[in-house]
C-alpha positions in Angstrom: 128.8 125.1 111.1 128.9 124.0 107.7 130.8 126.0 105.4 130.4 124.8 101.9 132.6 126.3 98.9 132.5 126.2 95.2 135.3 127.4 93.7 137.2 127.1 90.3 141.2 128.1 90.2 143.6 127.7 87.2 146.1 129.7 85.4 145.5 131.7 82.6 148.9 131.7 81.1 149.6 127.8 80.5 147.4 127.5 77.2 144.2 125.9 76.6 144.4 122.8 78.7 144.9 123.3 82.5 144.1 120.2 83.8 147.8 119.2 85.2 147.3 122.3 87.1 143.8 121.6 88.5 144.9 118.3 89.5 147.6 119.7 91.6 145.2 121.4 93.5 142.6 118.3 93.7 145.5 116.4 95.2 146.0 118.7 97.7 142.3 118.8 98.8 141.9 115.0 98.5 144.9 114.6 100.9 143.9 117.1 103.5 140.7 114.7 104.0 138.2 117.1 103.6 134.8 116.2 101.6 134.8 117.5 98.1 133.4 116.8 94.7 134.9 117.5 91.7 132.7 118.9 89.0 133.6 119.7 85.2 133.5 123.5 86.3 134.9 123.5 89.2 134.9 121.8 92.9 132.5 121.8 96.1 134.2 121.1 99.5 132.8 121.4 103.2 134.6 122.6 106.3 133.3 123.1 109.8 134.8 126.6 110.0 135.3 129.4 107.7 138.9 129.7 108.8 139.3 126.0 107.3 137.7 127.1 104.1 139.8 130.0 103.4 143.0 128.1 104.3 142.0 125.3 101.7 141.9 128.5 99.1 145.0 129.8 100.1 146.8 126.2 99.8 145.1 125.9 96.3 146.8 129.0 95.0 150.1 128.0 96.6 149.9 125.1 94.3 149.9 127.4 91.3 151.9 130.0 92.6 155.7 128.7 91.6 155.3 128.3 88.0 152.0 130.4 87.3 152.1 134.3 86.5 148.4 134.7 86.4 145.9 132.8 88.1 141.9 133.2 87.8 139.7 132.1 90.8 136.2 132.5 91.9 134.5 131.0 94.9 130.9 131.2 96.4 130.4 130.2 100.2 127.1 128.8 101.8 127.7 129.4 105.5 125.1 127.7 108.0 125.1 127.3 111.6 123.8 123.9 113.4 124.4 121.8 110.3 127.0 119.7 108.8 127.4 116.9 106.1 125.5 119.5 103.6 127.8 118.2 100.9 125.6 115.2 100.6 122.3 116.1 102.2 121.5 119.0 100.3 121.7 116.7 97.1 119.7 114.3 98.8 117.0 116.6 99.7 116.4 117.8 96.1 116.5 113.8 94.8 113.6 113.1 97.7 111.6 116.1 96.4 111.8 114.5 92.8 110.7 111.3 94.0 114.1 109.9 93.4 115.3 106.8 95.8 118.0 108.4 97.9 121.3 106.1 97.8 123.0 105.6 101.2 
């Protein structure tokens, strides 16, 4: 199974620039070893089980909880049985449809 999650999470009580706080979350995801892609508006990651995905979101919140009084979070899930590596394959599929060379 593949659980793709696109999410953003950041404090709303720390001013305009929250990259130091977002960096805490990205560091935790990176150290977890799961595949992910950072984007300007959020992060996409892939796990094999829903429980793993929810645990990553919980750990993300735990990065902010000690010193953030208000946290904004939004998450979208795409869950598909019988598939894996969709973080990469979904993009490659669209690129093939556009006639682009897919890099390996």
